C-alpha positions, 0 to 999 in steps of 0.5 A, a space after each residue: 464424097 469429097 465434094 463438100 469438103 472441097 466446096 468448103 476448102 474453095 471458100 475458106 483457102 486458109 483453112 486448106 493451108 493453115 496446117 499444111 504450111 507450118 509442117 512443109 519441108 518447104 517451111 524449113 531453113 534447108 527445104 532440101 536436106 529436109 526432103 531427103 530426111 524425111 524422104 529417107 524416114 518414111 522408107 525406113 519406116 517398114 522395117 527399122 524405125 516407124 511412126 513414134 505416134 502412140 495414137 498410130 503405132 507401138 511408138 518407134 516400132 516398125 510398121 511391119 514385123 519383121 519377118 512381113 518386112 522381109 517379105 516386102 523387101 523382097 516383092 518391092 526389090 524383085 519388081 525393081 529388078 523385072 523393071 531394069 531387066 526390061 529396060 537392059 533387054 529394050 522389051 518396050 511391048 513387053 514393059 513390065 507395067 504391073 511392076 511399075 505401077 506398083 512402084 509407081 502407087 508406093 512412091 506416090 502414096 508416101 509423097 504426103 508423108 515426104 513433103 512434111 517434116 513434123 513427126 516424121 516418120 508419119 504413118 497416117 499421112 501415107 495410109 495409102 501405100 497399106 494396100 500396095 506395101 501388102 501386095 510386095 509383101 505377098 508377092 516376096 511370100 510367093 517368090 521365096 515359096 516358089 523357090 523352096 518349093 520348086 525351084 531349088 531341087 537340092 532342098 528335096 534330094 533323097 528318098 525322104 522328099 514326101 516328108 520333107 515337103 509335108 515339113 516344109 508346109 507345116 513350117 509355112 503354115 507355123 509361119 502364118 500362125 506365128 505371124 497372126 498371133 505375134 501381131 495380135 497380141 502386139 496391138 490388140 494387148 501391148 499396145 491397146 494396154 499402155 498408158 501412152 496410148 491413153 495420155 495420145 488419145 487425150 482419155 483424161 479429157 473423156 474423164 473430165 466430161 464424164 466427171 462433169 456430167 456427175 455433178 448435181 444441177 445446182 453445182 456451178 462448174 467452170 472448165 479453164 482451157 488452158 491446153 492450147 490448140 486451134 479454136 474451134 467456135 472460139 475454144 481450143 480443140 481440147 475442150 470439144 471433148 468434155 464438151 461433147 460429152 455433156 451436150 450428149 447428156 444435156 442437149 448443151 453444155 452445162 458448164 462455162 468454158 473460160 480461157 486461162 486469162 479469163 479467170 475474172 468471168 469465174 463467179 462464185 456466188 453459188 452454193 459450191 463451185 467447182 473449177 476444172 482445168 484441163 491441164 493440171 498446171 500452175 494454174 492452181 496457185 492463180 486459183 488459190 489466190 482469187 479464191 482462198 477459200 477453196 481446196 484442191 482435190 484430186 478426181 479420178 486422174 485430174 485435179 478439181 478446185 472446189 469452192 463451197 
C-alpha cells in the first residue's frame, strides 16, 4: 500500500523533507532541550494536557478520560515492574518478553511526535500508540479487578460476602457505562458542536464553495486566495476546498482563482462580478479603492464584494 507514495518520495525527495525539516526538534536552537520538552509533553498527553488542535482533540483535554488514564498508568507501571524484577532476579530464560514488547511498541510509536516541536503534544503523529495504550489500560483494569475480587480477602470478610461481591460487580458494570456515556457525550456532542471545530476544519471554505455553485452562470466570479498555505497546482492549499466543490458540480472550477497580489487580473466587463476572498481581512479596502462601484455583502458567515 505504501509503494506508490514511496516511489514518489524517491523521485521527489524535497517533498519528503520539506515539511519534516522545519518542525523537527533538530531545527530548534537547543535541540537537546527541545527533545526533552517534546518527550515530556507527549508522555503527559494521556493524563494531563493533550493535543490542543481542535481537529484532533477537545483542545488541551487529556487523551484519556481520567479513570481510564489511571488504569493506563497501572498497566504501564506493572509492565515496568515485571521487567525490573526479571533483571534483578536474573531470570533471563524467563524474561517477560510480552511486557518488553509492549513498552518498546509504546515508546517507538511516540517518536514520530517526540522528534517534532510544532504543536506539541501532537496526537495524530503518535497515532500508532493507540492499540498499546488500550492494552495497558485493559491490563490495569484487569489487575485492579483481580485485586479487588480475589486478592484482598479483607474486602469480603463477614457473612454478607455474596451481597458484597454482587455490589462489586454492579459497580464494575456502572463504571463501564459511566466511561462509555461520558466519552460519547464529550466527543459526539460537546466536541462536535463546538464552534472551534468548524474553524479547525475550515468549514468556511465549504460555505464559499457552495455559494459559488449557487450563482447563475452569467455571473463572473473571482476567488482571492489571500490565505497562506503550501502551494498545490500553483494555488495555496486552502483554495483547494472551494475548487473541489466547484469541480464536483461543473467538472472544473467556474471561478477564477487569483492571488491577493494579482488583483489586476480581475475584469469587470460583465453585468455582475462577485469577488470572494478566502479570508476577510484588509483586502476589502484595496477592492473598494480599485472598484469603488462595488459593495461589501455578508453571506452566511463570510463577506463578498459585488460589482454590478
